[in-house]
Residue, then its C-alpha position, 0 to 999 in steps of 0.5 A: x096307878x098300879x093297874x096302869x103300870x101292870x097293864x103296860x108291863x103285860x103289853x110289853x112282855x106278851x108274845x105277839x103272833x104276826x102273820x104276813x100274807x103271801x101270794x105270787x108277785x108280792x113286793x119283796x120289801x112289803x114282806x121283808x120290811x115289816x118282818x125285819x122290824x119285828x125280827x130286829x125287835x126280838x134281837x134288841x129285846x133279847x127275847x121273842x116278842x114277835x113270832x113271825x110267820x107267812x101264810x098263803x091260800x093253800x100253804x104253798x110257797x110263793x114267788x116275789x116280784x124280784x123272782x125270789x121264792x119264799x116259804x109259806x109257814x101255813x095256809x089260811x085254814x091253819x092260821x089260828x092264833x094271830x094278833x097282827x095280820x100284815x097284808x103286803x102289796x105288789x104287782x100280784x095284787x091285781x090278780x088277787x083283786x079278781x079272786x075271793x080267797x084272800x078277801x074271804x080270809x081277811x073278812x073271817x080273821x078281822x074280828x079276831x085280830x088286834x091289828x090289820x096292817x096293809x102295806x102299799x097296794x095291800x090296802x086295795x086288798x083290804x078295801x076289796x074285803x069291805x074292811x076299809x069302808x068309811x075308814x081313813x086309809x092310804x096306798x101307794x101314790x101310783x095306785x091312787x086312780x084305782x083306789x078312788x075309782x074302785x073304792x070310793x067309800x074309803x076315806x083315802x089320804x094319799x098325802x100321808x105315808x101311813x094311817x090308822x083308823x081303829x085296828x086298821x093301819x095302812x102305809x103308802x108303800x115299800x119303805x113306809x112299811x118299815x115306818x109303820x112297823x116301827x110305830x107299832x113297836x114303839x106302841x108295844x115297847x116304847x120309843x127307846x126300843x123302837x129307836x134301838x131297832x131303827x139304829x140296828x137297821x140303820x133307818x130313820x126313827x121314824x117318819x111320822x104318819x102325817x108326812x107326805x109321800x109326795x115329799x119335796x126331797x124325792x121331787x127334787x131328786x128327779x131333776x136331771x140337772x147336776x147344778x140344780x141337784x148340787x144347789x138343792x143339797x146345799x139348801x138341805x145341808x144348811x144356810x146358803x151363801x151366794 
């Protein structure tokens, strides 16, 4: 029992080094979402539990899909001490799939890291490095056709918002990267801390990984009928009387 408590204490008190990969036309939320979760955890804990940095191929700054530029803290070659790697997605994934540098970095770093986290279409990059072969994974629903066609050896679960298979984690995209990051914080520091982070960020704590990304609320919101929207909202709020 004493050893178990000591292991838990060591896990919760250690400093984790998180690297978020960058490339041009990356989805801003895929970078900012997980980064904010880890940064807010530092605030909630009152200490630095996660040291967050960005890395690009040559250490150059990169431009997100919104046009906003982001600074790279280091290059792939100078990324040495790392516990968790976050692979974001976005429109720029298509160009990166045709290049080998990012995939080569993932192949080289994968044996050394504790967690390799793919967000949105970033899982396609991880799959292209051969790291998801035979593993459970997910990606954004709009990328389903590409995922199944290009990487048929991956066990794709498109009906889940995030998945885990060993050290490999994947989320379906955009805000689900926040859900996945919160689940990692819960694993590292417990549910109370993760709940505090969710409250700090004013987000749900948290959608479970098995929840479908093809959610009924999202489908219902696609209707153009104001009357149907009103009815749906009444149903969601509680019992309906006619």
